[in-house]
Rosetta silent file (secondary structure, phi, psi, omega in degrees, C-alpha in Angstrom):
SEQUENCE: XXXXXXXXXXXXXXXXXXXXXXXXXXXXXXXXXXXXXXXXXXXXXXXXXXXXXXXXXXXXXXXXXXXXXXXXXXXXXXXXXXXXXXXXXXXXXXXXXXXXXXXXXXXXXXXXXXXXXXXXXXXXXXXXXXXXXXXXXXX
SCORE:     score description
SCORE:     0.000 S_00000001
   1 L     0.000  127.979  174.768    5.523   30.164  -30.726 S_00000001
   2 L  -121.965  144.459  173.448    4.633   32.500  -27.834 S_00000001
   3 L  -109.139  122.371 -169.267    1.334   34.031  -27.065 S_00000001
   4 L   -69.077  -14.967  177.541    1.759   37.504  -25.731 S_00000001
   5 L  -101.362   -4.090 -175.214   -1.456   37.354  -23.573 S_00000001
   6 L   -74.814  137.039 -179.221   -1.018   33.834  -22.119 S_00000001
   7 H   -69.239  -32.949 -175.158   -0.320   33.937  -18.404 S_00000001
   8 H   -77.393  -35.480  177.697    1.979   30.840  -18.479 S_00000001
   9 H   -68.593  -33.314  174.527    3.952   32.433  -21.472 S_00000001
  10 H   -67.413  -39.682  174.764    4.342   35.503  -19.312 S_00000001
  11 H   -54.328  -56.476 -176.921    5.599   33.325  -16.486 S_00000001
  12 H   -52.334  -43.547 -176.954    8.082   31.674  -18.914 S_00000001
  13 L   -84.089    4.901  177.232    9.362   35.096  -20.060 S_00000001
  14 L    79.115   16.753  177.152    9.797   36.244  -16.468 S_00000001
  15 L   -79.973  -22.753  177.235    7.026   38.922  -16.659 S_00000001
  16 L  -130.202  135.068  177.348    5.019   37.387  -13.928 S_00000001
  17 L   -67.646  156.127  171.763    6.775   35.647  -10.867 S_00000001
  18 L  -145.433  163.481  173.478    6.470   32.082   -9.964 S_00000001
  19 L  -100.793   89.092 -179.192    7.708   29.703   -7.312 S_00000001
  20 E   -65.611  134.472 -173.448    9.765   27.633   -9.611 S_00000001
  21 E  -117.364  -27.372 -172.614   10.469   23.964   -8.630 S_00000001
  22 E  -162.726  142.798  175.895   12.220   22.557  -11.818 S_00000001
  23 E  -153.803  142.485  168.500   13.338   23.825  -15.188 S_00000001
  24 L  -126.572 -177.106  176.045   15.104   22.704  -18.372 S_00000001
  25 L   -57.608  -23.251 -174.211   15.520   24.525  -21.681 S_00000001
  26 L  -126.992    2.488 -170.172   12.066   23.382  -22.718 S_00000001
  27 E  -141.602  137.869  173.926   10.078   22.539  -19.517 S_00000001
  28 E  -123.765  139.768  168.530    9.108   24.672  -16.531 S_00000001
  29 E  -131.341  133.872 -177.620    7.435   23.399  -13.250 S_00000001
  30 E  -146.606  163.968  179.619    6.109   25.795  -10.675 S_00000001
  31 E   -72.715  143.525  177.294    3.648   25.860   -7.833 S_00000001
  32 L   -81.998  134.016 -179.095   -0.012   26.403   -8.679 S_00000001
  33 L   -78.184   -8.955  177.221   -1.257   29.536   -6.918 S_00000001
  34 L  -123.803   65.999 -175.353   -4.652   28.054   -6.384 S_00000001
  35 L   -66.736  131.593  169.641   -3.718   24.516   -5.115 S_00000001
  36 L   -58.353  -34.908  173.585   -6.298   21.725   -4.821 S_00000001
  37 L  -147.533  142.801 -177.341   -3.974   20.523   -2.085 S_00000001
  38 L   -58.612  128.221 -172.775   -0.846   22.217   -0.866 S_00000001
  39 L   114.548  -15.718 -176.324    2.143   21.026   -2.929 S_00000001
  40 L   -58.790  125.878 -173.975    0.021   21.123   -6.185 S_00000001
  41 E  -125.529  147.603  172.532    2.594   21.832   -9.003 S_00000001
  42 E  -114.332  141.704  173.569    2.162   22.525  -12.723 S_00000001
  43 E  -117.484  122.888 -172.496    4.500   21.241  -15.350 S_00000001
  44 E  -129.785  154.031  158.296    4.459   23.113  -18.647 S_00000001
  45 E   -76.299  139.564 -179.711    6.264   23.219  -21.876 S_00000001
  46 L   -62.108  -34.105 -176.106    8.039   26.562  -22.259 S_00000001
  47 L   -82.542  153.447  174.960    6.803   26.955  -25.864 S_00000001
  48 L   -84.453  116.584  167.209    3.105   27.745  -26.127 S_00000001
  49 L  -133.357  129.632 -169.495    1.009   24.804  -27.180 S_00000001
  50 L   -64.155  -37.781  179.783   -2.653   25.030  -26.370 S_00000001
  51 L  -143.189  173.564  171.759   -3.395   21.382  -25.481 S_00000001
  52 H   -45.243  -44.916 -174.017   -1.855   17.895  -25.214 S_00000001
  53 H   -66.655  -13.655  176.325   -2.906   17.302  -28.844 S_00000001
  54 H   -96.197  -17.020 -174.729   -0.577   20.125  -29.937 S_00000001
  55 L   -66.076  128.088  173.559    2.602   19.193  -28.137 S_00000001
  56 L   -62.995  141.255  179.689    5.198   17.775  -30.549 S_00000001
  57 H   -54.194  -30.990 -177.972    6.201   14.151  -29.916 S_00000001
  58 H   -74.548   -7.692  175.152    9.858   14.976  -29.521 S_00000001
  59 H  -100.331  -13.210  179.225    8.956   16.976  -26.414 S_00000001
  60 H   -61.182  -36.894  174.849    6.894   14.274  -24.858 S_00000001
  61 H   -63.381  -45.671  176.885    9.806   12.350  -23.326 S_00000001
  62 H   -62.292  -44.386  179.686   11.121   15.468  -21.665 S_00000001
  63 H   -69.706  -41.002  178.928    7.794   16.402  -20.213 S_00000001
  64 H   -62.333  -42.180  170.537    7.184   12.900  -18.907 S_00000001
  65 H   -54.031  -48.228  177.676   10.568   12.988  -17.237 S_00000001
  66 H   -57.692  -44.025 -177.954    9.818   16.333  -15.676 S_00000001
  67 H   -62.143  -46.439  177.023    6.541   15.095  -14.418 S_00000001
  68 H   -58.565  -45.370 -179.127    8.143   12.086  -12.866 S_00000001
  69 H   -68.359  -43.537  175.096   10.931   14.077  -11.231 S_00000001
  70 H   -62.704  -40.057  178.610    8.408   16.719  -10.005 S_00000001
  71 H   -61.805  -42.128  177.488    6.068   14.026   -8.799 S_00000001
  72 H   -60.869  -45.342 -179.521    8.773   12.345   -6.789 S_00000001
  73 H   -65.111  -41.298  174.303    9.830   15.688   -5.277 S_00000001
  74 H   -64.947  -37.969  174.869    6.256   16.606   -4.442 S_00000001
  75 H   -67.728  -41.062 -175.910    5.660   13.395   -2.680 S_00000001
  76 H   -71.985  -39.067 -176.385    8.820   13.413   -0.749 S_00000001
  77 H   -68.051  -35.853 -174.657    8.470   17.198    0.290 S_00000001
  78 H   -99.616   -5.307 -171.957    4.833   16.748    1.408 S_00000001
  79 L    56.487   41.536 -173.838    4.993   13.242    2.693 S_00000001
  80 L   -75.406  147.962  174.257    2.167   12.400    0.442 S_00000001
  81 L   -90.723   -8.269  174.641    0.680    8.855    0.332 S_00000001
  82 E  -161.480 -172.671 -172.724   -0.234    9.158   -3.387 S_00000001
  83 E  -151.041  131.823  168.495   -0.085   11.359   -6.435 S_00000001
  84 E  -112.423  136.809  176.997   -2.460   12.514   -9.135 S_00000001
  85 E  -121.667  124.687  175.172   -1.190   13.685  -12.578 S_00000001
  86 E  -143.673  171.688 -177.170   -3.917   15.254  -14.629 S_00000001
  87 L  -157.996  130.276 -179.897   -4.580   17.506  -17.602 S_00000001
  88 L  -105.384  129.737  175.460   -7.668   19.319  -18.914 S_00000001
  89 L  -125.417  119.826 -174.390   -7.743   19.902  -22.675 S_00000001
  90 L    76.905  158.287 -170.562  -10.244   22.397  -24.108 S_00000001
  91 H   -65.030  -35.667 -179.790  -12.855   24.349  -22.219 S_00000001
  92 H   -64.511  -13.066 -179.699  -15.430   21.432  -22.204 S_00000001
  93 H  -108.804    4.748  174.908  -12.959   19.464  -20.149 S_00000001
  94 L    95.493   16.636  176.968  -12.263   22.359  -17.665 S_00000001
  95 L   -72.677  123.631  179.469   -9.211   23.880  -19.276 S_00000001
  96 L  -103.452  -42.529 -174.034   -8.972   27.507  -18.045 S_00000001
  97 L   -98.584  117.589 -178.101   -5.425   28.430  -19.196 S_00000001
  98 L   -92.653   58.255  169.838   -5.013   27.489  -22.854 S_00000001
  99 L  -133.598  121.176 -176.229   -1.319   26.646  -22.568 S_00000001
 100 L   -47.935  127.315 -177.105   -0.779   22.979  -22.169 S_00000001
 101 E  -156.910  140.989  179.009   -0.085   22.087  -18.459 S_00000001
 102 E  -108.530  133.490  178.853   -0.044   19.052  -16.247 S_00000001
 103 E   -88.933  125.921  174.377   -1.277   19.154  -12.630 S_00000001
 104 E  -111.319  102.657 -171.808    0.869   17.249  -10.199 S_00000001
 105 E  -115.221  113.065  175.689   -1.206   16.841   -6.900 S_00000001
 106 E   -67.122  146.399 -179.489   -0.083   15.201   -3.787 S_00000001
 107 E  -127.360  147.228 -174.061   -2.708   13.034   -2.184 S_00000001
 108 L  -136.488  142.907  173.872   -3.310   11.983    1.411 S_00000001
 109 L   -39.150  126.859  175.185   -5.812    9.560    3.108 S_00000001
 110 L    58.202   32.273  179.862   -9.071   11.380    3.631 S_00000001
 111 L   -75.937  -10.007  175.005   -7.833   14.734    2.045 S_00000001
 112 L    87.011   -8.735  174.302  -11.367   15.358    0.721 S_00000001
 113 L   -74.976  118.752 -175.317  -10.357   15.697   -2.947 S_00000001
 114 L  -118.992  138.626 -178.140  -12.678   13.755   -5.055 S_00000001
 115 L   -93.712 -172.966 -174.863  -12.341   12.807   -8.724 S_00000001
 116 L   -66.960  158.762  177.468  -15.152   12.200  -11.061 S_00000001
 117 L   -84.035  147.721  178.783  -17.803    9.504  -10.340 S_00000001
 118 L   -67.277  147.242  176.948  -17.661    6.350  -12.515 S_00000001
 119 L  -105.880 -170.189  174.718  -20.258    6.037  -15.353 S_00000001
 120 L  -154.068  161.903  169.288  -21.493    2.983  -17.123 S_00000001
 121 L   -93.536  151.712  177.076  -22.584    1.777  -20.610 S_00000001
 122 L   -57.346  -43.719 -179.928  -26.045    0.472  -21.260 S_00000001
 123 L  -159.903  172.099  179.228  -24.412   -2.880  -22.399 S_00000001
 124 H   -61.484  -29.653  178.608  -21.315   -4.381  -23.812 S_00000001
 125 H   -59.392  -44.255  179.259  -22.644   -3.820  -27.349 S_00000001
 126 H   -66.436  -41.599 -177.647  -22.574   -0.046  -26.764 S_00000001
 127 H   -66.755  -41.843  176.946  -19.170   -0.154  -25.429 S_00000001
 128 H   -62.098  -47.130  179.259  -17.894   -2.237  -28.368 S_00000001
 129 H   -56.741  -44.075  177.517  -19.467    0.135  -30.825 S_00000001
 130 H   -61.930  -46.545  177.211  -17.900    3.096  -29.303 S_00000001
 131 H   -59.325  -41.472 -178.009  -14.469    1.244  -29.320 S_00000001
 132 H   -65.902  -45.928  178.184  -14.809    0.371  -32.939 S_00000001
 133 H   -56.122  -45.418 -178.428  -15.582    4.017  -33.772 S_00000001
 134 H   -60.879  -47.097  179.833  -12.583    5.223  -31.766 S_00000001
 135 H   -58.408  -40.069 -179.597  -10.255    2.732  -33.534 S_00000001
 136 H   -58.458  -36.524 -174.393  -11.406    4.009  -36.945 S_00000001
 137 H   -89.805   -5.648  176.036  -10.439    7.523  -36.004 S_00000001
 138 L   -77.030  129.041  179.302   -6.937    6.720  -34.646 S_00000001
 139 L  -111.782    0.000    0.000   -4.395    7.595  -37.361 S_00000001
C-alpha cells in the first residue's frame, strides 16, 4: 500500500531525495532534515503503514534489526555517549508524518535535549486499577 501524498512514500519512490544510510527491500533509513541532534536518523518501512499498530508482525524483526544497525552506526559516526529510539503514534502523541517511522537520535552529556517529565499516580490502587484495565484490553 502506497499513499500518493505521503512524503515518506515519495522518498521511497525516489520522488524526493534523501540522505540514505541503510536500505533493504522492505526498510529504509535516512537522515532527518530537522534533526533534534545532528545524526538524527529515521528508520521506516518502505510500505505505507500509518502507525506502529498497523505494521505487520512479520516486518517487526527486520525493522528491529535495521534500528539496531543504524543505531550502532549513528553512535559510532557521531561518537555519541548514548542513543534514544522513539516513535510517535497518532497526532495526540506528536506524530506529524503519518507513515510509521522510528527516530534514532544520538545523545551526548549536556546536549540539552530533554524527554518528558515523570508523572505519578495518586496511589498504588489507582495504578493497579489501570493495569487491570489494560490487561483486559490486551488481545
